[in-house]
C-alpha positions in Angstrom: 0.0 -0.2 0.1 1.7 3.1 -0.8 1.9 5.9 1.6 1.5 3.8 4.3 4.3 3.0 6.7 4.1 -0.6 8.5 5.8 0.0 11.8 6.4 -2.5 14.8 4.2 -2.4 17.6 6.0 0.7 19.9 6.4 3.0 16.7 2.8 2.7 15.7 1.8 3.4 19.5 4.0 6.1 19.7 3.0 7.6 16.4 -0.8 7.3 17.2 -0.3 9.3 20.4 1.3 11.9 18.3 -1.9 11.9 15.8 -4.4 11.9 18.7 -2.6 15.0 20.7 -2.5 16.9 17.4 -6.2 16.2 16.5 -7.0 17.2 20.4 -4.7 20.1 20.2 -6.4 21.6 17.1 -10.0 20.9 19.1 -11.3 19.8 15.8 -10.1 16.9 13.0 -10.7 13.3 12.7 -8.8 10.0 13.8 -10.3 7.0 11.7 -8.6 3.5 12.9 -9.5 -0.1 11.4 -8.7 -3.6 11.4 -8.9 -6.4 9.2 -7.7 -10.1 9.1 -4.7 -10.7 6.8 -5.5 -14.1 5.3 -2.1 -15.5 4.2 -2.0 -19.2 3.3 1.5 -19.8 3.7 1.4 -18.4 7.5 -0.1 -21.0 10.3 -1.1 -18.1 12.4 -3.7 -16.1 11.1 -2.9 -12.1 11.4 -4.5 -8.9 12.0 -3.4 -5.7 10.2 -4.4 -2.5 12.2 -4.4 0.9 10.7 -4.7 4.2 11.5 -5.1 7.6 9.7 -6.0 11.1 10.2 -8.8 11.4 7.7 -6.7 13.9 5.4 -8.2 13.2 2.0 -5.6 15.4 0.1 -8.7 16.8 -1.9 -8.0 19.9 -3.5 -10.6 22.6 -2.1 -12.7 24.3 -5.2 -13.0 27.7 -3.1 -9.0 28.4 -3.1 -8.2 28.9 -6.4 -4.8 30.8 -8.1 -5.0 33.8 -10.4 -5.3 31.4 -13.4 -8.5 29.8 -11.8 -6.7 26.3 -11.5 -7.3 24.6 -8.3 -4.5 24.6 -5.7 -3.5 21.9 -4.1 -3.7 20.9 -0.2 -0.1 21.4 0.9 -0.9 18.5 4.2 -0.3 15.1 3.5 -2.4 12.2 4.7 -0.8 10.5 7.5 -1.1 6.9 7.6 0.2 3.8 9.2 -0.2 0.6 10.2 0.8 -2.4 12.1 0.4 -6.3 11.7 -0.5 -8.3 15.2 -0.4 -11.8 15.7 -3.2 -13.7 17.1 -1.3 -14.7 20.0 -0.2 -11.1 20.8 -3.5 -9.5 20.7 -4.3 -9.7 24.3 -1.5 -7.2 25.3 -1.9 -5.4 22.1 -5.5 -4.4 22.8 -4.6 -3.4 26.7 -2.0 -1.1 25.1 -4.2 0.1 22.4 -7.3 0.9 24.4 -4.8 2.6 26.9 -3.3 5.0 24.4 -7.0 5.8 23.2 -8.1 6.5 26.1 -5.1 8.8 27.1 -5.7 10.5 23.6 -9.4 11.4 24.2 -8.8 13.7 27.1 -8.5 16.2 25.3 -11.9 15.9 23.7 -15.0 17.8 24.6 -17.5 16.4 25.5 -20.8 15.9 23.8 -23.9 18.8 24.4 -26.5 16.6 25.7 -29.2 19.0 26.5 -29.8 20.1 23.2 -31.0 16.7 22.6 -33.1 16.4 26.0 -34.5 19.4 24.8 -35.6 18.2 21.5 -37.5 14.7 23.0 -39.0 16.4 26.0 -40.9 18.9 22.9 -42.1 15.3 20.9 -43.2 13.9 23.9 
């Protein structure tokens, strides 16, 4: 997969910590986490691919144009990294994964539930 860095578990967790910290400092932005099994007939143990990305699509913004009315490309690049985990290492990996994600979510704002409660009360 071009543009994706496949790293060790320690490198993955340090990159994920940095990505979550960066998103929480901006007070906006997204971090996408995904996982999928890797089917490899040569391997006796199944593997799981864990990916993280910042969600930057690198799509040009149609509102920002140059003097020639050409679209100016977004200068920031998409951050993507991944790691492969053996199934016998999954418990230890997910324990640390949960700790990193939980620590990275401390800077997020709590959801405002007052608006949702107000809408439900008016419907009843």
